[in-house]
C-alpha positions as CSV (number, residue, x, y, z in Angstrom):
1,M,32.8,81.9,20.9
2,A,29.9,80.7,18.7
3,N,30.2,80.5,15.0
4,A,27.9,82.9,13.1
5,N,26.5,80.0,11.1
6,T,25.3,78.2,14.3
7,Q,23.3,81.2,15.5
8,I,21.0,81.2,12.5
9,D,20.7,77.4,12.1
10,P,17.3,76.3,13.5
11,M,18.8,72.9,14.6
12,H,21.0,74.7,17.1
13,S,18.2,76.9,18.6
14,E,16.4,73.9,20.2
15,E,17.6,72.4,23.4
16,V,18.4,68.8,23.0
17,G,17.1,66.4,25.7
18,H,19.9,63.9,25.2
19,G,17.7,61.1,26.4
20,N,18.1,62.2,30.1
21,S,15.1,60.2,31.3
22,R,14.4,57.2,33.5
23,A,13.1,55.4,30.4
24,A,16.4,56.0,28.5
25,W,18.6,55.1,31.4
26,A,16.7,51.9,32.0
27,M,16.8,51.0,28.3
28,Y,20.5,51.6,27.9
29,G,21.4,49.9,31.2
30,I,19.7,46.7,30.2
31,M,21.0,46.9,26.6
32,I,24.6,47.4,27.8
33,I,24.3,44.4,30.1
34,G,23.1,42.4,27.1
35,V,25.9,43.5,24.9
36,I,28.5,42.7,27.6
37,I,27.0,39.2,28.1
38,G,27.0,38.7,24.3
39,A,30.5,39.9,23.8
40,I,31.9,37.7,26.6
41,A,30.0,34.7,25.2
42,F,31.2,35.5,21.7
43,A,34.8,35.5,22.9
44,A,34.2,32.2,24.8
45,H,32.7,30.6,21.6
46,N,29.3,30.0,23.2
47,P,26.6,30.8,20.6
48,T,23.7,30.0,22.9
49,I,24.7,32.7,25.4
50,V,25.4,35.1,22.5
51,Y,21.7,34.7,21.5
52,V,20.7,35.3,25.2
53,G,22.7,38.5,25.1
54,C,20.9,39.5,21.9
55,A,17.5,38.7,23.6
56,I,18.5,40.9,26.5
57,V,19.2,43.8,24.1
58,V,15.7,43.4,22.6
59,V,14.2,43.3,26.1
60,G,15.9,46.6,26.8
61,L,14.3,48.2,23.8
62,I,10.9,46.9,24.9
63,V,11.4,48.2,28.5
64,G,12.4,51.6,27.2
65,W,9.4,51.8,24.9
66,I,7.0,50.7,27.7
67,L,8.5,53.2,30.2
68,K,8.3,56.0,27.6
69,K,4.6,55.2,27.0
70,A,4.1,55.2,30.8
71,G,5.3,58.8,31.0
72,F,8.9,58.3,32.1
73,G,10.5,59.6,28.9
74,V,11.8,63.0,28.1
75,N,9.0,65.6,28.9
76,G,6.9,62.7,30.2
77,T,4.2,63.2,32.9
78,K,6.1,61.1,35.4
79,S,9.6,62.3,34.4
80,G,11.4,64.2,37.1
81,F,13.5,66.1,34.5
82,S,12.7,69.4,32.9
83,H,13.9,69.0,29.3
C-alpha cells in the first residue's frame, strides 16, 4: 500500500529509467572490470596495475558518454528500450 505522501510528491510521479540502456551497461561493465583489476593489483601491491585499473575506469566513462551521444542512452534514437 502506498503512503499518502508519496502520491503527492512530484518526484514519485515520474518513471525512473534506472540507466537501462546499452550505453549504461557498457559503461558499468567496463568500469567494473577496471575496479576489479585495480583492487586485485592493490592487494598484490602492484601500483602500476592499480593505475591501469583506474585508466580503465576512465575509459568506461568516456565510452558511456560517447554511446549516449550516439543515441544508445535512455530514450536515445538507437536505444531499444522504452523508458
